[in-house]
N, C-alpha and C positions, 0 to 999 in steps of 0.2 A: 354609405357605400359598403358592399359586401367584401368578404375576405379575398375573393378571386380578383376583385378590382385592384387591390393592392399588389397581389402576386403578379398578375400579367403586366400591369403598367410598370412596375418597378423592375422587372426583368430587363426592360429596355433602358432603365436609368441607373443600373447598378455599376456605374463606372468606377467609383472610388474603391470598391471592394473586389472587383473582378478584373480590373485592367482591361486588356484587349483580347483575352483568350476567349475564342468563340465556343470552346467546349467546356467552359468553366462550370463547376457545380455551384449553384447559388442556394444558400441556406435561407430559412425563414428569417433568421436573425439579420442576415445581410439585406434581405428584402426590406425589413422594417427600418434598418439604418439608412438605406439609400433612397427611400421614397421622398420625392420632392412635392410637398403639399401645395406649393404654388400652382402646379399644373391642375390640380383638382379644382381650385378656385377659378382658374381661367376657363376650364372646360364648362363649368356651370354657367359662365357668362354666355357661352355659345348656345347652349341648349335653351337658355331663357330668352333668347332673341326672338322677336315675333316673326312668324312666317308671313311672307307677302310677296306677290309676283314682281313688284318693283322695289323690293326691299333687300336685295342681296348685298351684304356688307362687302365693301371693297377695301377701304382703308379708313383711317381716322386721324384727325389732328388731336393733339393732347393739350394744347393751350390756345383757346379753350377746348374742352373735350367735345368732339363732334364726329359722328360716324358718317362716312360718305357711302351712300348706297347706289346701286345700279339696277337696271332691269336685266332680264335674262339674255338679251342680245349683247351685253357687254362681254368682252373676252374673259373677264375674271369671274363671271357669275357661277360657273360650275365648281369653283374651289370651295365655297362655303358648304354646300351639300357634301362634297368630298371630305371636308374636315370632320363633319359629324359622323360619316361612315367610318373614318379612320379612328375616331375616338371610341366608337362602338367596338371596333376590332380590338383596341387596346384594353378596354374596360369590361366588355361583355354586358354593359348596362343597357337594357332595352330602351330606355328613354332616348338615348342618342340615336338608336336605329329608327325609332318612330319619327323623330324630327328629321333625320336624314331622308327618309322616305317622302315626307311631306315636301321638303325643299326640292328633292330630285324630280318629282312630278312636274314642278313648275318650270323645269328645263326642257320639257318635251317640245315646246313650240319652236325650238331651235333646230330640230332635225331636218327641216327643209330650208333653212336660211343659207342660201348660196352666195351671200354677199360677204362672206368671211371665210378665212382659212382656219379659224380658231375652233373648229368643231371638236377637236380632241380635247382641248382645254375645257370647253364647255360641257360636252356630252360624256366624254370618257372619264373625266374626273368626278362626274356625278353618277351617271348610269353605270359606268364601268366599275366604279368602286362598289356600287350596290350589287352588281352582278358577281363580283368576287365573293360576296358574303351570301348571295342567294343565287347560286349558279344555274338553277333550273327556271329562273324567272324569264318567261318567254317575252313578256312586255319589255323588259330591259334589253333583251337581245334584239328585238325588232327595232327599237329606237336606235340602238347602236348601228345596226346594218343600214337603216334608212339614212342616218347621219353620214355614214361612210359613202353611201351612194351620192349624197349631196356634195360631199367634199371633193370627190374625184371629178366633178364637173368643172373644177378650177384647174385641172391638169392640162398642160399644153404639151403635145407630143413633139413639137420642134425643140422646145426648151428642155423637155423631159423633167418638168417640175410642176408643183402646185403653186399657183399664184398666191402671194401673200396678201398684199393690200390693194385696194381699188382707188385710194385717194392719191393725190399728186400725179395724176395722169399726164399732166403737162411736163413732168420731170422724169417719171419712170414709165417705160413701156411695160415691163413685166418684172416687178420687184419680188425677190425671194429673200426672206429674212431667216437668220439662223434659228429663231424661235419656232419656225414652222416644222422643224424636226420633231418637236414634241407632239405634233398632231398625228404622226404616223402610227402611233400605238393603236389608235382607233381603227386604222385601216388593217393593220395586221390582225387585230381581234375580229374584225368583220369577216375576214376570210376564214378564220377558225370557226366562227359561228355559222356562216352561210355555206361554206365549202366553195365559194366563188373566188378564184385566184386573182381576179382583177384588182382587188383592193391591195393584196400583198404585192403584186407586181408594180402598181403605181407607187407604193411606199418605197420599194427598192430602187426604182428609177429616180425618185426624188432624192433619196439618200445618196445615191451614186453621183448625181449631178452636184449636190451640195458638197460632197467630199472632194470633187474635182476642182471646184471654184471658190469655195468659201474660206479656205484655210490659207494663211500666210506660210512662208517657208519655216518660220519659227514655231508653227502650230498654234498660233493665236488665230482669232476668228474675225473676219469681216462681218459686220452686222447685216448689211444690205448688198445684194448683187442684183444689178439691173440687166436684164436680158433683152435681146431683140426677139420679138415674137415670131418672126418669119424664119430667120436663119438659126436662131437659138444661141447666137454668140453673145459673149459678155460685153456689155456696153460700158458699164461703170461698176466700181467697187467702192462702197461708201458706208457711212453710218447714219443713223437717225436718232439713236438714243445714247450713243457713246460720246466721248469728249470731242474726237475728230475722226476722220476716216482711217487714220493710221494708229489710233489708240485701241486698247483692248478693254471693251466694255465687260465688266465682271459677270453680269447676269448672262450675257451672250456666250461667254466662255462656259458658263454653267449649263446652258441649253445644249451646247455641243457635247459636253462630257456626258450628260444624261442621255441625250438623243441617240448617240452612237452606241452607248452601253445597251440601251433598249433595243436598238436595231440588231445588235449582236445576239441578244436573247432570242429573237425570232428567226434569224438567218444563219447564225454561226459563221458568218463570212469573216475570215481572218483580217481582211483589210479594215473592217470597222474597228476591230479590237486594237489593231496597230495604231490607228488614228486616235482612238480615245485615250490610249496610254500616253501617246506623245502630247496630246492636248492637256491631259491631267498633269503630266510632268511640268509643262509650262506653268500651269496654275499653281501647283504646290511649291515650286522652286522659285517663283518670281520674287525679285528683290523687294518689291513694294507690297508683298503680302504681309499684313501685320502679324505679330507673334501669336495673337489669339486665333488666327486663321480665318477671321471674318474680313473679307476684302473691302477695300475702298470701292465705291461704285464703279470706278474706272481705274485700271492699273496705271494709267498714264496721266491722270489729272495732276497738273502742276501744283495744285493746292495741297497735295499730300505733304505732311501728315494731317492737315486740317480739313481734308475732304470728307464728305459723308461716307459712312459705311453702307454695306448692303447685306443685311442678314439673310434676305431671301436668296441671294446668290450662294451664300454659304450653305443654306439648307438644301438647295438644289444639288450642289456638288456632293454634300455629305450623303444624301440619299442615294445618289448615283454610285458613289464609291463603295457603299455597302454591297450593292449588286455586283459591281466590277470585281470586288474581292472574290465573290463566289465563282467567277470564271477564270481567275488568275492565281488564286491562293497567294497573292502578293500581300504579305502582312503589312507592308507600308501603307496600302490603301485602308486597311482595317484600322490601323493605329491612327492615321490622320483623321478618318471619318469619326472615330470614337472620340478623339480629342475635341473636334469641332462641335460635335453633338453635345458633349459635356459643357462646352463654352456657351452654346445657345441655351442650354437648359440650366442657366444660372441667373443670378440676380442682375447681371450686367445686361442681359438681353430679354428676359421674360418681363412682360408687363406687370406692373405692381397690382396687388389685389384690389387696390382702391380705384383703379381705372375701370370705368363702367362702359366697356365696349366689348364686342364679340370677337376679340383677337387674343393671340397668345404671345407673339414675339414683337419686340420693338426694333427700331433702327434698320428698317429697310428703305431702299431708295427706288422710286418708280421711274420717273422720267426727268433726269437732271436738266437736260437742255431746255425743257419747258418749265423748270422750277415747280414740278408737280410731284406730290407725294415724296417729299424729301425727309429722310430720317423719321419715318413713321411706321406704325403697324400696317402691314399690307397682307391681304388674305392669302396670296399664293406663298408667301413666306411661311405662314402657318401650315399650309398643305404639305409642303415638302419637308418641313420639320416633323410633322406627325408621321409622314411616310417613313422618314428616317428612323423614328422611334420604333415603328412596327418592324422595319427590316433588321434593326439591331436586336430587338427582342427575339425575332425568329432565328437569328444566328446564335443567340445565347441559349435557345431551347434545343439546339441540335446536339 
């Protein structure tokens, strides 16, 4: 690895020597002292993983070691190309860019998939990350706009939201999940690329409807809102992946914090900022948040403190708070995010060098009610961890 690899990567990791000061001057000696060599080994595992259309890594079991892979239609498929793009941004090493490009091309077949709301996760986390590093790439732009055009076909003007899932039609008329906030970034960017305001407008309508109905008085989040397709009224408020309908699913809380921070970026609507700060306060001050800042998979699991953690939720919130800090200058967010990023970037959460799988973090929880992907490496945990590293680095460079 060249000298710039160490410099740019370690700027994001120099917590022990710089504390939380975003304007800190970082010396070459501090860079050398702060570098975490475990990340370099994990990055190599990702770039070595064989490219294949049905081979997108999603998660893995550790005993025995087995990587669970999915095709491009799976909602998690775009994260692995995104991880490679983010590692390229951190390191400047062209080998990661080449692999990111190869994986990203395999996502193009999703641009007309109208059976899913996860277009942002799939296309923007792959093609969108590529466009950030190659802003004149017309191919990437075209795929993003076409994907946005597909996504808005799921919009219902009575509900004023994008439909999330198509399954369980005997139970839900028009389900909207908090996760769907994450797909709005694709729409906002499509308007910037194309000049067509329809994508931006649909994103705002969806965000406003979610804001009105998805939050409890204490600013925690319902996972699923079921709407009537004709009148647009709320029929039920429930969960699908949390402990129960009144519990707070940690990753859902993370989606809300990240989603409304992102919406504020594109709109500067103060009601989004007000909500995200209240929802962040709930998360940061919850009595069941462990001291290391990595939440249990659900804040209300009665098995706490023996419940599984969710490092992916911690990574999502950490990445969001670095951005939220730039809008508020509230150092509490910067301090909290830096502390949690330092925790994730430690022996307690990084996969050991000996693990032969294309992942970085351990201890994420996917779908507890289905006993699926419990306390395992999961690809989206890595994505938001890497994004948090890049955001922290960019703050350090200012």
